[in-house]
N, C-alpha and C positions, 0 to 999 in steps of 0.2 A: 504494500500500500504506500509506503514511504517513497519509493522510487517513482511511482506513478504521480503522486502528489507533487514531488519535486519537478518532474517533467511538465506537468500542467502549470505549476507555479512559474517555471521559467517562461512558458508560453504567455501566461497572464502578464508577467512583468514586462516582457518584450512588447506586448500589445499596448502597454501603458508607458512606453518610451524608454525603458531601460535596455541596456545591452548586456545580456548574460554572457560572461566570458569563461567561467569555470563552474563545474558542478562536483560535489563530493570531494572537497579539497582537504587532504590530510594536513593538519597543522600540529606539530609537536605531540601533545597528549590528547588530541581530539580531531574533529573534522567539522568543517563548515559546509552547509548544504549548497549555497550558491554564492558566487562573487559576480557582481555586475557593476557596470558604469552607469551612472545617472548624470549625463552630461560629463563634466570633469570630476564628478564626485565618485569615488570608489566605495562600493557598498557590499557588506556581507549580509546575506538574507538567511534567516533561520526559517525553515518551512515545517509546519506541523499539519499532519493530515489526520482526520477522524471520520468515522462512519456512524458514530453514535448520536449525532445531533449536538446542538449547542455550539458555542464558539470554539473552534480549534485552538485559538490562542490561549484559552483558559488552561490548556494542557501544558503550557510552558511556565514552569514554576520559577521562583527567584533564583534557585541554584543554577538552572539551565541558562537563564538570562545572564548571570554572572560568568558562566563558562563561555558562552558565545561572545560576550564583550571582551573577555580575556583573549580568546583566540583572534578576535578582530584586531585587538591591539598588537598582537604578535605579527599580524599581517600588515599593520600600518594603514588600515583602511580608514576612511573618513566618517562612515556611518554604519549603523546596524539597523536593519529592518526586520520585521516579523511578518510572515505571511501564513495565514491559516487557510487550509483547503478542506472544505467539508463536503463529503460525498453523501448525497441524499439518494432516494430511490429513483428519482428522475432528473436530478440536477447536480451540478457542482457549484459550490458557493465559495467565493474568495473573500478574505478579510485581510487587507494589507495595512500595516501600520508602519509608515516610514519613520525612521529615527531622526534625530536632529544631527546636523553636520557639525 
């Protein structure tokens, strides 16, 4: 499910003006889901996919946010975004929260 969510997330971000440049990037002690450019801003995107309803971003706890921020710092990116991909019985819903630069 995660891989499909990340692929759909990359498509969604591209259709909203970002340029996805890498996917599933190993960084030291972890991995970031996507790296993209938003104009001249380099962005790490954490993607969370769910099938159970509700907001997928609710599944990203404070520990995961700290880990993603730390990995982003290791990469020297400018921003961290979060993208939730919710799979319903007849739809896919996206909830994108761009971080601050």
